[in-house]
MOPAC internal coordinates of N, CA, C and O (Angstrom, degrees):
PM7 1SCF
backbone

  N    0.0000 0     0.00 0     0.00 0    0    0    0
  C    1.4569 1     0.00 0     0.00 0    1    0    0
  C    1.5213 1   108.83 1     0.00 0    2    1    0
  O    1.2310 1   120.44 1   -47.24 1    3    2    1
  N    1.3026 1   116.76 1   132.76 1    3    2    1
  C    1.4506 1   122.82 1  -179.74 1    5    3    2
  C    1.5189 1   110.12 1   -91.69 1    6    5    3
  O    1.2310 1   120.94 1   -40.16 1    7    6    5
  N    1.3223 1   115.80 1   139.84 1    7    6    5
  C    1.4633 1   120.79 1   178.93 1    9    7    6
  C    1.5147 1   109.73 1   -76.82 1   10    9    7
  O    1.2310 1   120.18 1   -31.99 1   11   10    9
  N    1.3471 1   117.27 1   148.01 1   11   10    9
  C    1.4610 1   119.67 1   175.38 1   13   11   10
  C    1.5243 1   110.95 1   -59.11 1   14   13   11
  O    1.2310 1   120.56 1   -34.97 1   15   14   13
  N    1.3074 1   116.53 1   145.03 1   15   14   13
  C    1.4647 1   122.08 1  -176.69 1   17   15   14
  C    1.5333 1   113.19 1   -55.74 1   18   17   15
  O    1.2310 1   118.85 1   137.15 1   19   18   17
  N    1.3343 1   119.79 1   -42.85 1   19   18   17
  C    1.4730 1   118.30 1   179.90 1   21   19   18
  C    1.5358 1   112.92 1   -63.06 1   22   21   19
  O    1.2310 1   120.48 1   141.98 1   23   22   21
  N    1.3200 1   116.68 1   -38.02 1   23   22   21
  C    1.4687 1   120.27 1   179.46 1   25   23   22
  C    1.5204 1   109.34 1   -67.46 1   26   25   23
  O    1.2310 1   120.53 1   132.30 1   27   26   25
  N    1.3164 1   116.59 1   -47.70 1   27   26   25
  C    1.4595 1   121.67 1   179.24 1   29   27   26
  C    1.5315 1   110.06 1   -58.91 1   30   29   27
  O    1.2310 1   120.58 1   134.69 1   31   30   29
  N    1.3290 1   116.50 1   -45.31 1   31   30   29
  C    1.4574 1   120.88 1   179.58 1   33   31   30
  C    1.5136 1   112.50 1   -62.69 1   34   33   31
  O    1.2310 1   120.21 1   137.91 1   35   34   33
  N    1.3290 1   117.20 1   -42.09 1   35   34   33
  C    1.4652 1   120.94 1   179.59 1   37   35   34
  C    1.5269 1   111.07 1   -65.41 1   38   37   35
  O    1.2310 1   120.55 1   137.44 1   39   38   37
  N    1.3267 1   116.54 1   -42.56 1   39   38   37
  C    1.4660 1   120.27 1   179.17 1   41   39   38
  C    1.5250 1   110.05 1   -62.55 1   42   41   39
  O    1.2310 1   120.31 1   135.04 1   43   42   41
  N    1.3308 1   117.00 1   -44.96 1   43   42   41
  C    1.4635 1   119.96 1  -179.50 1   45   43   42
  C    1.5310 1   111.99 1   -67.01 1   46   45   43
  O    1.2310 1   120.26 1   143.85 1   47   46   45
  N    1.3252 1   117.11 1   -36.15 1   47   46   45
  C    1.4656 1   120.20 1   178.03 1   49   47   46
  C    1.5276 1   111.00 1   -64.83 1   50   49   47
  O    1.2310 1   120.59 1   131.75 1   51   50   49
  N    1.3173 1   116.49 1   -48.25 1   51   50   49
  C    1.4615 1   119.50 1  -179.06 1   53   51   50
  C    1.5272 1   110.32 1   -67.20 1   54   53   51
  O    1.2310 1   120.37 1   144.85 1   55   54   53
  N    1.3174 1   116.90 1   -35.15 1   55   54   53
  C    1.4672 1   119.97 1   175.70 1   57   55   54
  C    1.5334 1   110.04 1   -60.79 1   58   57   55
  O    1.2310 1   120.32 1   133.50 1   59   58   57
  N    1.3240 1   116.99 1   -46.50 1   59   58   57
  C    1.4616 1   120.97 1   179.50 1   61   59   58
  C    1.5297 1   110.52 1   -61.16 1   62   61   59
  O    1.2310 1   120.50 1   136.30 1   63   62   61
  N    1.3167 1   116.65 1   -43.70 1   63   62   61
  C    1.4654 1   120.36 1   178.69 1   65   63   62
  C    1.5323 1   111.14 1   -63.88 1   66   65   63
  O    1.2310 1   120.41 1   144.71 1   67   66   65
  N    1.3309 1   116.82 1   -35.29 1   67   66   65
  C    1.4627 1   119.16 1   177.76 1   69   67   66
  C    1.5295 1   110.75 1   -68.77 1   70   69   67
  O    1.2310 1   119.98 1   146.27 1   71   70   69
  N    1.3283 1   117.65 1   -33.73 1   71   70   69
  C    1.4689 1   120.87 1   175.48 1   73   71   70
  C    1.5305 1   110.16 1   -64.31 1   74   73   71
  O    1.2310 1   120.60 1   136.82 1   75   74   73
  N    1.3231 1   116.46 1   -43.18 1   75   74   73
  C    1.4670 1   119.79 1   176.04 1   77   75   74
  C    1.5255 1   110.98 1   -63.54 1   78   77   75
  O    1.2310 1   120.63 1   141.46 1   79   78   77
  N    1.3289 1   116.39 1   -38.54 1   79   78   77
  C    1.4613 1   120.97 1   176.93 1   81   79   78
  C    1.5182 1   111.94 1   -62.90 1   82   81   79
  O    1.2310 1   120.77 1   142.76 1   83   82   81
  N    1.3323 1   116.13 1   -37.24 1   83   82   81
  C    1.4604 1   119.94 1   177.06 1   85   83   82
  C    1.5266 1   110.26 1   -62.33 1   86   85   83
  O    1.2310 1   120.49 1   132.70 1   87   86   85
  N    1.3223 1   116.66 1   -47.30 1   87   86   85
  C    1.4661 1   120.29 1  -179.81 1   89   87   86
  C    1.5310 1   111.04 1   -63.21 1   90   89   87
  O    1.2310 1   120.53 1   136.81 1   91   90   89
  N    1.3196 1   116.59 1   -43.19 1   91   90   89
  C    1.4651 1   120.33 1   178.14 1   93   91   90
  C    1.5279 1   110.67 1   -64.39 1   94   93   91
  O    1.2310 1   120.59 1   138.34 1   95   94   93
  N    1.3207 1   116.49 1   -41.66 1   95   94   93
  C    1.4628 1   120.44 1   178.71 1   97   95   94
  C    1.5232 1   112.28 1   -62.16 1   98   97   95
  O    1.2310 1   120.81 1   139.89 1   99   98   97
  N    1.3349 1   116.06 1   -40.11 1   99   98   97
  C    1.4565 1   119.22 1   177.56 1  101   99   98
  C    1.5287 1   111.27 1   -66.17 1  102  101   99
  O    1.2310 1   120.52 1   143.38 1  103  102  101
  N    1.3174 1   116.61 1   -36.62 1  103  102  101
  C    1.4689 1   119.80 1   177.72 1  105  103  102
  C    1.5281 1   110.71 1   -66.14 1  106  105  103
  O    1.2310 1   120.51 1   135.86 1  107  106  105
  N    1.3125 1   116.64 1   -44.14 1  107  106  105
  C    1.4736 1   120.70 1   179.13 1  109  107  106
  C    1.5256 1   110.20 1   -63.96 1  110  109  107
  O    1.2310 1   120.51 1   132.67 1  111  110  109
  N    1.3230 1   116.63 1   -47.33 1  111  110  109
  C    1.4660 1   119.60 1   179.60 1  113  111  110
  C    1.5176 1   110.69 1   -62.79 1  114  113  111
  O    1.2310 1   120.31 1   137.17 1  115  114  113
  N    1.3153 1   117.01 1   -42.83 1  115  114  113
  C    1.4548 1   121.06 1   179.24 1  117  115  114
  C    1.5096 1   112.39 1   -60.47 1  118  117  115
  O    1.2310 1   120.74 1   144.91 1  119  118  117
  N    1.3236 1   116.19 1   -35.09 1  119  118  117
  C    1.4652 1   120.67 1   179.51 1  121  119  118
  C    1.5234 1   112.25 1   -67.88 1  122  121  119
  O    1.2310 1   120.26 1   165.86 1  123  122  121
  N    1.3226 1   117.10 1   -14.14 1  123  122  121
  C    1.4648 1   121.00 1  -179.30 1  125  123  122
  C    1.5301 1   112.82 1  -112.53 1  126  125  123
  O    1.2310 1   119.82 1  -175.86 1  127  126  125
  N    1.3197 1   117.95 1     4.14 1  127  126  125
  C    1.4657 1   120.91 1  -176.77 1  129  127  126
  C    1.5244 1   114.14 1   -89.81 1  130  129  127
  O    1.2310 1   120.20 1   145.96 1  131  130  129
  N    1.3022 1   117.22 1   -34.04 1  131  130  129
  C    1.4606 1   121.12 1  -171.17 1  133  131  130
  C    1.5111 1   114.21 1   -70.55 1  134  133  131
  O    1.2310 1   121.85 1    -7.63 1  135  134  133
  N    1.3382 1   114.06 1   172.37 1  135  134  133
  C    1.4481 1   120.22 1   179.45 1  137  135  134
  C    1.5163 1   112.42 1   -95.33 1  138  137  135
  O    1.2310 1   120.16 1  -173.35 1  139  138  137
  N    1.3095 1   117.30 1     6.65 1  139  138  137
  C    1.4567 1   121.51 1  -179.77 1  141  139  138
  C    1.5154 1   109.19 1  -174.99 1  142  141  139
  O    1.2310 1   121.38 1     0.45 1  143  142  141
  N    1.3106 1   114.96 1  -179.55 1  143  142  141
  C    1.4627 1   120.18 1  -175.70 1  145  143  142
  C    1.5221 1   111.92 1   -60.05 1  146  145  143
  O    1.2310 1   120.27 1   135.33 1  147  146  145
  N    1.3300 1   117.09 1   -44.67 1  147  146  145
  C    1.4662 1   120.42 1  -177.52 1  149  147  146
  C    1.5221 1   110.98 1   -63.38 1  150  149  147
  O    1.2310 1   120.08 1   132.53 1  151  150  149
  N    1.3383 1   117.45 1   -47.47 1  151  150  149
  C    1.4681 1   119.90 1   178.79 1  153  151  150
  C    1.5227 1   111.60 1   -64.85 1  154  153  151
  O    1.2310 1   120.07 1   143.33 1  155  154  153
  N    1.3186 1   117.47 1   -36.67 1  155  154  153
  C    1.4650 1   120.08 1   177.08 1  157  155  154
  C    1.5253 1   110.65 1   -60.01 1  158  157  155
  O    1.2310 1   120.38 1   136.39 1  159  158  157
  N    1.3053 1   116.88 1   -43.61 1  159  158  157
  C    1.4641 1   120.68 1   179.70 1  161  159  158
  C    1.5255 1   110.43 1   -66.91 1  162  161  159
  O    1.2310 1   120.55 1   136.80 1  163  162  161
  N    1.3249 1   116.56 1   -43.20 1  163  162  161
  C    1.4664 1   120.64 1   179.61 1  165  163  162
  C    1.5221 1   110.18 1   -60.01 1  166  165  163
  O    1.2310 1   119.75 1   130.62 1  167  166  165
  N    1.3357 1   118.07 1   -49.38 1  167  166  165
  C    1.4632 1   120.96 1   179.33 1  169  167  166
  C    1.5248 1   112.00 1   -64.97 1  170  169  167
  O    1.2310 1   120.04 1   142.28 1  171  170  169
  N    1.3261 1   117.54 1   -37.72 1  171  170  169
  C    1.4636 1   121.36 1  -179.73 1  173  171  170
  C    1.5211 1   111.48 1   -64.40 1  174  173  171
  O    1.2310 1   120.31 1   153.10 1  175  174  173
  N    1.3155 1   117.01 1   -26.90 1  175  174  173
  C    1.4634 1   120.99 1   178.18 1  177  175  174
  C    1.5253 1   110.88 1   -90.89 1  178  177  175
  O    1.2310 1   120.36 1   135.14 1  179  178  177
  N    1.3294 1   116.92 1   -44.86 1  179  178  177
  C    1.4676 1   120.22 1  -172.87 1  181  179  178
  C    1.5314 1   114.53 1   -72.08 1  182  181  179
  O    1.2310 1   119.52 1   142.67 1  183  182  181
  N    1.3176 1   118.51 1   -37.33 1  183  182  181
  C    1.4676 1   119.44 1  -179.02 1  185  183  182
  C    1.5358 1   112.20 1   -61.46 1  186  185  183
  O    1.2310 1   119.12 1   126.76 1  187  186  185
  N    1.3373 1   119.28 1   -53.24 1  187  186  185
  C    1.4658 1   117.15 1   178.52 1  189  187  186
  C    1.5225 1   112.66 1   -67.25 1  190  189  187
  O    1.2310 1   120.16 1   148.71 1  191  190  189
  N    1.3236 1   117.29 1   -31.29 1  191  190  189
  C    1.4588 1   120.28 1   178.08 1  193  191  190
  C    1.5261 1   110.84 1   -64.32 1  194  193  191
  O    1.2310 1   119.99 1   137.52 1  195  194  193
  N    1.3219 1   117.62 1   -42.48 1  195  194  193
  C    1.4662 1   121.63 1   177.75 1  197  195  194
  C    1.5306 1   110.87 1   -63.93 1  198  197  195
  O    1.2310 1   120.49 1   136.13 1  199  198  197
  N    1.3256 1   116.66 1   -43.87 1  199  198  197
  C    1.4681 1   119.98 1   179.34 1  201  199  198
  C    1.5268 1   110.64 1   -64.39 1  202  201  199
  O    1.2310 1   120.18 1   137.22 1  203  202  201
  N    1.3256 1   117.26 1   -42.78 1  203  202  201
  C    1.4628 1   120.79 1   179.39 1  205  203  202
  C    1.5309 1   110.78 1   -64.02 1  206  205  203
  O    1.2310 1   120.42 1   142.53 1  207  206  205
  N    1.3273 1   116.79 1   -37.47 1  207  206  205
  C    1.4643 1   119.89 1   178.39 1  209  207  206
  C    1.5257 1   110.82 1   -65.09 1  210  209  207
  O    1.2310 1   120.12 1   134.31 1  211  210  209
  N    1.3225 1   117.38 1   -45.69 1  211  210  209
  C    1.4673 1   120.45 1   177.75 1  213  211  210
  C    1.5253 1   111.14 1   -61.77 1  214  213  211
  O    1.2310 1   121.09 1   137.12 1  215  214  213
  N    1.3263 1   115.52 1   -42.88 1  215  214  213
  C    1.4634 1   120.51 1   180.00 1  217  215  214
  C    1.5293 1   109.93 1   -62.28 1  218  217  215
  O    1.2310 1   120.85 1   133.38 1  219  218  217
  N    1.3168 1   115.97 1   -46.62 1  219  218  217
  C    1.4586 1   120.51 1  -178.32 1  221  219  218
  C    1.5149 1   113.27 1   -65.53 1  222  221  219
  O    1.2310 1   120.34 1   146.62 1  223  222  221
  N    1.3260 1   116.96 1   -33.38 1  223  222  221
  C    1.4581 1   120.15 1  -178.52 1  225  223  222
  C    1.5230 1   113.40 1   -80.88 1  226  225  223
  O    1.2310 1   120.13 1   145.63 1  227  226  225
  N    1.3371 1   117.35 1   -34.37 1  227  226  225
  C    1.4602 1   119.29 1  -168.97 1  229  227  226
  C    1.5245 1   116.32 1  -123.71 1  230  229  227
  O    1.2310 1   119.24 1   164.27 1  231  230  229
  N    1.3367 1   119.05 1   -15.73 1  231  230  229
  C    1.4666 1   120.92 1  -174.19 1  233  231  230
  C    1.5264 1   112.60 1  -115.31 1  234  233  231
  O    1.2310 1   119.95 1   140.91 1  235  234  233
  N    1.3017 1   117.70 1   -39.09 1  235  234  233
  C    1.4685 1   122.17 1  -174.31 1  237  235  234
  C    1.5278 1   111.46 1   -54.61 1  238  237  235
  O    1.2310 1   120.48 1   -34.97 1  239  238  237
  N    1.3340 1   116.69 1   145.03 1  239  238  237
  C    1.4670 1   119.82 1  -178.84 1  241  239  238
  C    1.5335 1   113.98 1   -55.96 1  242  241  239
  O    1.2310 1   119.75 1   149.73 1  243  242  241
  N    1.3034 1   118.09 1   -30.27 1  243  242  241
  C    1.4677 1   120.43 1  -178.69 1  245  243  242
  C    1.5305 1   113.18 1  -103.18 1  246  245  243
  O    1.2310 1   120.50 1  -163.70 1  247  246  245
  N    1.3213 1   116.65 1    16.30 1  247  246  245
  C    1.4653 1   120.46 1   179.69 1  249  247  246
  C    1.5209 1   110.01 1   -63.77 1  250  249  247
  O    1.2310 1   120.63 1   -42.92 1  251  250  249
  N    1.3162 1   116.40 1   137.08 1  251  250  249
  C    1.4643 1   120.50 1   179.52 1  253  251  250
  C    1.5236 1   111.56 1   -67.90 1  254  253  251
  O    1.2310 1   120.49 1   146.90 1  255  254  253
  N    1.3261 1   116.67 1   -33.10 1  255  254  253
  C    1.4677 1   121.65 1  -179.48 1  257  255  254
  C    1.5181 1   110.37 1  -116.48 1  258  257  255
  O    1.2310 1   120.54 1  -132.97 1  259  258  257
  N    1.3113 1   116.58 1    47.03 1  259  258  257
  C    1.4620 1   121.19 1  -177.25 1  261  259  258
  C    1.5294 1   109.67 1   -60.93 1  262  261  259
  O    1.2310 1   121.39 1   -50.92 1  263  262  261
  N    1.3147 1   114.95 1   129.08 1  263  262  261
  C    1.4531 1   119.84 1  -179.79 1  265  263  262
  C    1.5264 1   110.45 1   -69.29 1  266  265  263
  O    1.2310 1   120.36 1   -36.62 1  267  266  265
  N    1.3269 1   116.91 1   143.38 1  267  266  265
  C    1.4617 1   119.09 1   172.58 1  269  267  266
  C    1.5320 1   109.21 1   -76.37 1  270  269  267
  O    1.2310 1   120.94 1   -17.67 1  271  270  269
  N    1.3098 1   115.80 1   162.33 1  271  270  269
  C    1.4623 1   120.14 1   174.57 1  273  271  270
  C    1.5248 1   107.69 1   -71.64 1  274  273  271
  O    1.2310 1   117.93 1   -33.00 1  275  274  273
  N    1.2832 1   121.55 1   147.00 1  275  274  273
  C    1.4564 1   129.02 1     1.16 1  277  275  274
  C    1.5309 1   113.67 1   -88.15 1  278  277  275
  O    1.2310 1   119.85 1  -178.70 1  279  278  277
  N    1.3195 1   117.89 1     1.30 1  279  278  277
  C    1.4587 1   120.94 1  -177.54 1  281  279  278
  C    1.5128 1   113.24 1   -57.50 1  282  281  279
  O    1.2310 1   120.79 1   141.07 1  283  282  281
  N    1.3429 1   116.10 1   -38.93 1  283  282  281
  C    1.4668 1   119.81 1  -179.98 1  285  283  282
  C    1.5263 1   110.33 1   -64.81 1  286  285  283
  O    1.2310 1   120.62 1   137.91 1  287  286  285
  N    1.3272 1   116.42 1   -42.09 1  287  286  285
  C    1.4640 1   119.65 1   178.67 1  289  287  286
  C    1.5269 1   110.97 1   -64.99 1  290  289  287
  O    1.2310 1   120.46 1   140.41 1  291  290  289
  N    1.3209 1   116.73 1   -39.59 1  291  290  289
  C    1.4650 1   120.62 1   179.17 1  293  291  290
  C    1.5314 1   110.25 1   -61.58 1  294  293  291
  O    1.2310 1   120.27 1   136.07 1  295  294  293
  N    1.3358 1   117.09 1   -43.93 1  295  294  293
  C    1.4609 1   119.92 1   178.48 1  297  295  294
  C    1.5221 1   110.78 1   -62.99 1  298  297  295
  O    1.2310 1   119.83 1   136.96 1  299  298  297
  N    1.3290 1   117.92 1   -43.04 1  299  298  297
  C    1.4669 1   120.65 1   177.19 1  301  299  298
  C    1.5284 1   110.23 1   -60.86 1  302  301  299
  O    1.2310 1   120.66 1   135.38 1  303  302  301
  N    1.3221 1   116.35 1   -44.62 1  303  302  301
  C    1.4607 1   121.84 1   179.02 1  305  303  302
  C    1.5262 1   110.08 1   -57.33 1  306  305  303
  O    1.2310 1   120.36 1   133.84 1  307  306  305
  N    1.3258 1   116.91 1   -46.16 1  307  306  305
  C    1.4619 1   121.90 1  -179.28 1  309  307  306
  C    1.5323 1   110.61 1   -64.11 1  310  309  307
  O    1.2310 1   120.08 1   134.21 1  311  310  309
  N    1.3346 1   117.45 1   -45.79 1  311  310  309
  C    1.4675 1   120.20 1  -178.61 1  313  311  310
  C    1.5212 1   111.64 1   -62.16 1  314  313  311
  O    1.2310 1   120.26 1   133.70 1  315  314  313
  N    1.3317 1   117.11 1   -46.30 1  315  314  313
  C    1.4670 1   119.43 1   178.95 1  317  315  314
  C    1.5284 1   110.90 1   -68.51 1  318  317  315
  O    1.2310 1   120.33 1   141.28 1  319  318  317
  N    1.3274 1   116.97 1   -38.72 1  319  318  317
  C    1.4649 1   120.42 1   178.97 1  321  319  318
  C    1.5200 1   112.42 1   -64.67 1  322  321  319
  O    1.2310 1   120.50 1   135.57 1  323  322  321
  N    1.3218 1   116.64 1   -44.43 1  323  322  321
  C    1.4677 1   120.31 1   178.23 1  325  323  322
  C    1.5257 1   110.45 1   -63.70 1  326  325  323
  O    1.2310 1   120.59 1   140.17 1  327  326  325
  N    1.3186 1   116.48 1   -39.83 1  327  326  325
  C    1.4687 1   119.36 1   177.35 1  329  327  326
  C    1.5217 1   110.51 1   -60.03 1  330  329  327
  O    1.2310 1   120.54 1   133.31 1  331  330  329
  N    1.3284 1   116.58 1   -46.69 1  331  330  329
  C    1.4564 1   119.96 1   178.09 1  333  331  330
  C    1.5150 1   112.32 1   -61.39 1  334  333  331
  O    1.2310 1   120.63 1   138.62 1  335  334  333
  N    1.3281 1   116.41 1   -41.38 1  335  334  333
  C    1.4600 1   121.10 1   179.62 1  337  335  334
  C    1.5254 1   111.71 1   -64.45 1  338  337  335
  O    1.2310 1   120.59 1   132.47 1  339  338  337
  N    1.3217 1   116.48 1   -47.53 1  339  338  337
  C    1.4627 1   120.12 1  -178.51 1  341  339  338
  C    1.5335 1   110.56 1   -65.21 1  342  341  339
  O    1.2310 1   120.54 1   140.14 1  343  342  341
  N    1.3231 1   116.58 1   -39.86 1  343  342  341
  C    1.4678 1   118.63 1   176.16 1  345  343  342
  C    1.5312 1   110.57 1   -62.08 1  346  345  343
  O    1.2310 1   120.51 1   136.11 1  347  346  345
  N    1.3256 1   116.63 1   -43.89 1  347  346  345
  C    1.4646 1   119.91 1   178.75 1  349  347  346
  C    1.5082 1   112.61 1   -61.63 1  350  349  347
  O    1.2310 1   120.55 1   139.58 1  351  350  349
  N    1.3245 1   116.55 1   -40.42 1  351  350  349
  C    1.4615 1   120.65 1  -179.32 1  353  351  350
  C    1.5265 1   112.97 1   -69.27 1  354  353  351
  O    1.2310 1   120.57 1   157.54 1  355  354  353
  N    1.3176 1   116.51 1   -22.46 1  355  354  353
  C    1.4680 1   119.25 1   179.58 1  357  355  354
  C    1.5287 1   112.25 1   -98.60 1  358  357  355
  O    1.2310 1   120.54 1  -167.09 1  359  358  357
  N    1.3269 1   116.57 1    12.91 1  359  358  357
  C    1.4531 1   120.25 1   174.76 1  361  359  358
  C    1.5181 1   115.84 1    96.15 1  362  361  359
  O    1.2310 1   119.74 1  -174.51 1  363  362  361
  N    1.3012 1   118.11 1     5.49 1  363  362  361
  C    1.4578 1   122.62 1   179.75 1  365  363  362
  C    1.5301 1   109.35 1  -109.07 1  366  365  363
  O    1.2310 1   120.30 1  -124.04 1  367  366  365
  N    1.3185 1   117.03 1    55.96 1  367  366  365
  C    1.4560 1   122.88 1  -172.29 1  369  367  366
  C    1.5322 1   112.75 1   -59.73 1  370  369  367
  O    1.2310 1   120.10 1   130.65 1  371  370  369
  N    1.3162 1   117.42 1   -49.35 1  371  370  369
  C    1.4666 1   120.29 1  -177.83 1  373  371  370
  C    1.5282 1   110.57 1   -63.67 1  374  373  371
  O    1.2310 1   120.35 1   134.85 1  375  374  373
  N    1.3181 1   116.94 1   -45.15 1  375  374  373
  C    1.4680 1   120.66 1   177.76 1  377  375  374
  C    1.5187 1   110.27 1   -60.94 1  378  377  375
  O    1.2310 1   120.32 1   138.98 1  379  378  377
  N    1.3312 1   117.00 1   -41.02 1  379  378  377
  C    1.4557 1   120.52 1   178.53 1  381  379  378
  C    1.5108 1   112.32 1   -62.30 1  382  381  379
  O    1.2310 1   120.61 1   136.61 1  383  382  381
  N    1.3269 1   116.45 1   -43.39 1  383  382  381
  C    1.4649 1   120.11 1   177.51 1  385  383  382
  C    1.5223 1   111.51 1   -63.06 1  386  385  383
  O    1.2310 1   120.56 1   137.12 1  387  386  385
  N    1.3215 1   116.54 1   -42.88 1  387  386  385
  C    1.4618 1   120.47 1  -179.47 1  389  387  386
  C    1.5249 1   110.58 1   -63.14 1  390  389  387
  O    1.2310 1   120.29 1   131.58 1  391  390  389
  N    1.3238 1   117.05 1   -48.42 1  391  390  389
  C    1.4676 1   120.39 1  -179.25 1  393  391  390
  C    1.5199 1   110.44 1   -60.89 1  394  393  391
  O    1.2310 1   120.04 1   134.84 1  395  394  393
  N    1.3312 1   117.52 1   -45.16 1  395  394  393
  C    1.4626 1   120.65 1  -178.04 1  397  395  394
  C    1.5249 1   111.62 1   -66.42 1  398  397  395
  O    1.2310 1   120.10 1   131.06 1  399  398  397
  N    1.3212 1   117.42 1   -48.94 1  399  398  397
  C    1.4686 1   120.60 1  -175.97 1  401  399  398
  C    1.5285 1   111.56 1   -67.58 1  402  401  399
  O    1.2310 1   120.33 1   133.48 1  403  402  401
  N    1.3325 1   116.98 1   -46.52 1  403  402  401
  C    1.4699 1   119.78 1   179.98 1  405  403  402
  C    1.5230 1   110.28 1   -66.57 1  406  405  403
  O    1.2310 1   120.20 1   136.01 1  407  406  405
  N    1.3256 1   117.22 1   -43.99 1  407  406  405
  C    1.4633 1   120.25 1  -179.10 1  409  407  406
  C    1.5130 1   112.55 1   -62.07 1  410  409  407
  O    1.2310 1   120.31 1   130.79 1  411  410  409
  N    1.3257 1   117.02 1   -49.21 1  411  410  409
  C    1.4621 1   120.80 1  -179.93 1  413  411  410
  C    1.5254 1   110.33 1   -67.47 1  414  413  411
  O    1.2310 1   120.67 1   139.42 1  415  414  413
  N    1.3287 1   116.32 1   -40.58 1  415  414  413
  C    1.4628 1   119.65 1   179.58 1  417  415  414
  C    1.5186 1   112.53 1   -61.72 1  418  417  415
  O    1.2310 1   120.55 1   135.26 1  419  418  417
  N    1.3223 1   116.55 1   -44.74 1  419  418  417
  C    1.4697 1   118.36 1  -178.96 1  421  419  418
  C    1.5241 1   112.19 1   -78.53 1  422  421  419
  O    1.2310 1   119.86 1   158.75 1  423  422  421
  N    1.3151 1   117.88 1   -21.25 1  423  422  421
  C    1.4697 1   119.42 1   170.72 1  425  423  422
  C    1.5295 1   108.48 1   -64.86 1  426  425  423
  O    1.2310 1   120.48 1   139.28 1  427  426  425
  N    1.3274 1   116.68 1   -40.72 1  427  426  425
  C    1.4604 1   120.78 1   177.63 1  429  427  426
  C    1.5286 1   111.25 1   -69.46 1  430  429  427
  O    1.2310 1   120.03 1   135.71 1  431  430  429
  N    1.3286 1   117.54 1   -44.29 1  431  430  429
  C    1.4665 1   120.72 1   179.89 1  433  431  430
  C    1.5237 1   112.21 1   -62.78 1  434  433  431
  O    1.2310 1   120.41 1   148.95 1  435  434  433
  N    1.3175 1   116.81 1   -31.05 1  435  434  433
  C    1.4655 1   120.23 1   177.56 1  437  435  434
  C    1.5121 1   110.26 1   -60.81 1  438  437  435
  O    1.2310 1   120.36 1   143.03 1  439  438  437
  N    1.3122 1   116.92 1   -36.97 1  439  438  437
  C    1.4540 1   120.11 1  -179.62 1  441  439  438
  C    1.5231 1   112.57 1   -70.41 1  442  441  439
  O    1.2310 1   120.65 1   158.86 1  443  442  441
  N    1.3253 1   116.37 1   -21.14 1  443  442  441
  C    1.4600 1   120.72 1   178.83 1  445  443  442
  C    1.5314 1   111.50 1   -90.99 1  446  445  443
  O    1.2310 1   120.13 1   133.70 1  447  446  445
  N    1.3402 1   117.36 1   -46.30 1  447  446  445
  C    1.4497 1   121.58 1  -171.57 1  449  447  446
  C    1.5172 1   115.59 1  -102.31 1  450  449  447
  O    1.2310 1   119.95 1   164.35 1  451  450  449
  N    1.3238 1   117.69 1   -15.65 1  451  450  449
  C    1.4702 1   119.91 1  -176.98 1  453  451  450
  C    1.5216 1   110.19 1  -144.11 1  454  453  451
  O    1.2310 1   121.13 1  -121.51 1  455  454  453
  N    1.3033 1   115.45 1    58.49 1  455  454  453
  C    1.4641 1   120.53 1  -177.34 1  457  455  454
  C    1.5190 1   111.27 1   -55.19 1  458  457  455
  O    1.2310 1   121.72 1   -33.82 1  459  458  457
  N    1.3608 1   114.31 1   146.18 1  459  458  457
  C    1.4721 1   122.45 1   179.36 1  461  459  458
  C    1.5040 1   113.71 1    63.85 1  462  461  459
  O    1.2310 1   120.07 1  -150.07 1  463  462  461
  N    1.3292 1   117.48 1    29.93 1  463  462  461
  C    1.4650 1   120.89 1   177.14 1  465  463  462
  C    1.4921 1   110.11 1  -115.56 1  466  465  463
  O    1.2310 1   120.10 1   180.00 1  467  466  465

């Protein structure tokens, strides 16, 4: 059974926004992890860059080495979970919970309403 276009579109939109939230959350958390200004900048750049690289290599619809299910979902779960954890550890607990719950939730909903996306 195919999902109605508006539902599929809404799920994919919120999923995309949650991916952006993950990258932003990693940048914010990274900016608070280091022992000084230089390390803060390095972590603020490297954390989202590492997540984006993993996403692009293994999760993105056009990834050359896209993981099959359930491996792709597990990687998404880990990325959103780590983002939530790191945000929580740096004092952004509510933001971390929101990013983790929304990201993981919409990763799961994508498999129901927008398969192969």
